[in-house]
C-alpha positions in Angstrom: 104.2 102.5 110.9 101.5 100.7 112.8 100.0 101.9 116.1 101.8 99.0 117.8 105.2 100.1 116.3 104.5 103.8 117.1 103.7 102.9 120.7 106.9 100.8 121.0 109.0 103.5 119.5 107.7 106.1 122.0 107.8 103.8 125.0 111.5 103.0 124.2 112.4 106.7 124.4 110.7 107.6 127.7 111.6 106.5 131.3 109.6 103.7 132.8 108.2 106.1 135.5 106.6 108.4 132.9 102.9 107.9 132.2 102.0 107.8 128.6 98.4 108.8 127.7 97.3 107.9 124.2 95.1 110.8 123.0 92.3 108.8 121.3 89.9 111.7 120.6 88.1 111.2 117.3 89.8 107.9 116.8 87.7 104.8 116.0 87.2 102.0 118.5 89.3 99.7 116.2 92.4 102.0 116.6 92.0 102.1 120.4 91.7 98.4 120.5 94.9 98.0 118.5 96.7 100.2 121.0 95.1 98.3 123.9 96.3 95.0 122.5 99.8 96.5 122.3 99.6 97.1 126.0 98.4 100.7 126.3 95.9 101.3 129.1 95.6 105.1 129.5 93.6 106.9 126.9 92.6 110.6 126.7 89.5 112.1 125.3 88.3 115.7 125.0 84.5 115.1 124.6 82.7 113.5 127.5 79.9 112.0 125.4 82.4 110.3 123.0 84.5 109.1 126.0 81.3 107.6 127.6 80.4 105.8 124.5 83.8 104.3 124.2 83.8 103.3 127.8 80.6 101.3 127.3 82.1 99.4 124.4 85.8 98.9 125.3 87.5 96.8 128.0 86.9 98.0 131.5 90.6 98.0 132.6 91.2 101.0 130.4 91.9 104.2 132.4 90.0 107.1 130.8 91.5 110.6 131.0 89.4 113.7 130.3 91.9 116.1 128.7 89.7 118.7 127.1 88.2 121.9 128.5 85.5 120.8 131.0 81.9 122.0 131.2 80.5 121.5 134.7 77.1 120.3 133.4 78.8 117.4 131.6 80.6 116.0 134.6 77.7 113.7 135.6 78.2 111.6 132.4 81.6 110.5 133.3 81.7 110.6 137.1 81.2 106.8 137.4 84.2 105.8 135.5 86.7 108.7 134.7 90.2 107.9 136.0 91.7 111.5 135.9 90.4 114.9 134.9 93.2 117.0 133.4 91.6 120.4 132.7 90.1 121.8 135.9 90.4 125.5 135.9 87.8 126.7 138.4 86.6 126.0 141.9 83.0 125.8 140.6 84.1 122.8 138.4 85.8 121.2 141.4 82.5 121.5 143.4 80.6 119.8 140.6 83.1 117.0 140.3 82.9 116.5 144.1 79.1 116.5 144.0 79.0 113.8 141.2 81.8 111.8 142.8 79.8 111.6 146.0 76.8 110.2 144.2 78.9 107.3 142.9 80.8 106.9 146.2 84.1 107.7 144.4 87.1 109.9 144.9 87.9 111.5 141.6 91.5 112.5 140.8 91.9 116.0 139.2 94.7 118.1 137.8 94.5 121.9 137.9 95.1 123.4 134.5 97.6 126.2 134.6 97.9 128.7 131.8 101.6 128.9 130.9 101.2 130.0 127.2 100.6 133.6 126.2 98.0 132.6 123.6 94.5 134.0 124.4 92.9 130.7 123.2 94.5 128.7 126.0 92.5 127.9 129.2 93.8 127.7 132.7 94.5 129.3 136.0 97.3 131.7 136.6 99.9 130.8 139.2 98.4 133.2 141.7 94.9 131.9 141.1 96.1 128.3 141.6 97.7 129.2 144.9 94.6 131.1 146.1 92.5 128.0 145.3 94.8 125.6 147.1 94.9 128.0 150.2 91.1 128.4 150.3 89.1 127.1 153.2 86.3 126.1 150.8 88.6 123.5 149.2 88.7 121.6 152.5 84.9 120.9 152.1 85.4 118.8 149.0 85.9 115.3 150.4 85.4 113.4 147.2 88.1 114.9 145.0 91.9 114.6 145.0 94.0 117.3 143.4 96.8 115.1 142.0 98.9 117.7 140.4 99.0 120.2 137.5 98.5 120.2 133.7 99.8 122.8 131.3 100.0 123.3 127.5 102.9 125.2 126.0 102.5 127.8 123.3 101.9 126.6 119.7 105.2 127.7 118.3 108.3 126.3 116.6 110.5 128.3 119.1 111.8 125.6 121.4 113.2 128.1 123.8 109.7 129.5 124.5 108.3 126.0 125.0 111.2 125.1 127.3 110.8 128.2 129.4 107.1 127.7 129.8 107.6 124.0 130.9 110.4 125.0 133.2 108.2 127.7 134.9 105.4 125.2 135.4 107.8 122.6 136.9 109.2 125.2 139.3 105.7 126.2 140.4 104.7 122.5 140.7 107.7 121.9 143.0 106.5 124.7 145.3 103.1 123.2 145.8 104.3 120.5 148.3 103.5 122.9 151.2 99.8 122.7 150.3 99.6 118.9 150.7 96.5 117.8 152.6 93.9 115.0 152.5 92.6 116.1 149.1 95.8 117.8 147.7 98.6 115.4 146.7 100.5 116.9 143.9 102.5 114.1 142.3 101.5 114.4 138.6 102.8 117.0 136.2 101.1 116.5 132.9 102.8 118.5 130.2 104.0 117.6 126.7 102.2 116.4 123.6 103.3 114.8 120.3 105.2 117.9 119.1 106.9 118.9 122.4 106.9 115.9 124.8 110.6 115.4 124.6 111.2 118.9 125.8 108.6 118.4 128.5 110.3 115.3 129.7 113.6 117.1 129.9 111.9 119.8 132.1 110.4 117.3 134.5 107.0 116.1 133.1 105.7 112.9 134.7 102.8 112.4 132.2 102.7 113.1 128.5 99.7 113.2 126.2 100.4 111.8 122.7 98.0 111.5 119.9 99.1 111.9 116.3 102.5 110.3 117.0 100.7 107.1 118.0 97.6 107.1 115.8 98.6 109.2 112.9 96.6 112.1 111.6 93.1 112.4 113.1 89.9 112.0 111.3 87.8 115.1 111.9 84.7 113.9 110.0 
């Protein structure tokens, strides 16, 4: 199937209020343009340099999402254009995003990454660490960021019960965060679900899914 057909197939199976982010990491510009011409506007990258290069080339109404693990020293390369940063897992990183956003007179939207899988390779804050960050007085000093919600990645397993439980736990935690709402905390986005598990994620309350191979096919890792 073509990228256009893949997008239509996915779009027809998800509610209109669900945000679909096309994971375009390692994909050539031509493939992104094909998705763009099919109506897709949100694209996710995991390397800032690659995303910045694509930003320079591609239409400016594209919304770029940084979905990979974020190194603080790279924030400056995307601060002028990034739409949403998904993988924030430390206060230090939030401070750097705020610093770079201020330089560009922007307010940058961020998602806190919560570790819901048991795998050691997964990044993210624990539930307790997330609550501690949201309660902190230091957070109130960051005027140029907006914590828009949470992101989580389920375990890499074929056991759907494990995946469902992890997503359910994150949704329950997400619902409890409304008490922390403030000028820079507005938790409305729950980003969970990828090509292999987004249907379960949607059933458990995801509002944003990140889909790559189901749209573009197998990635080119060269």
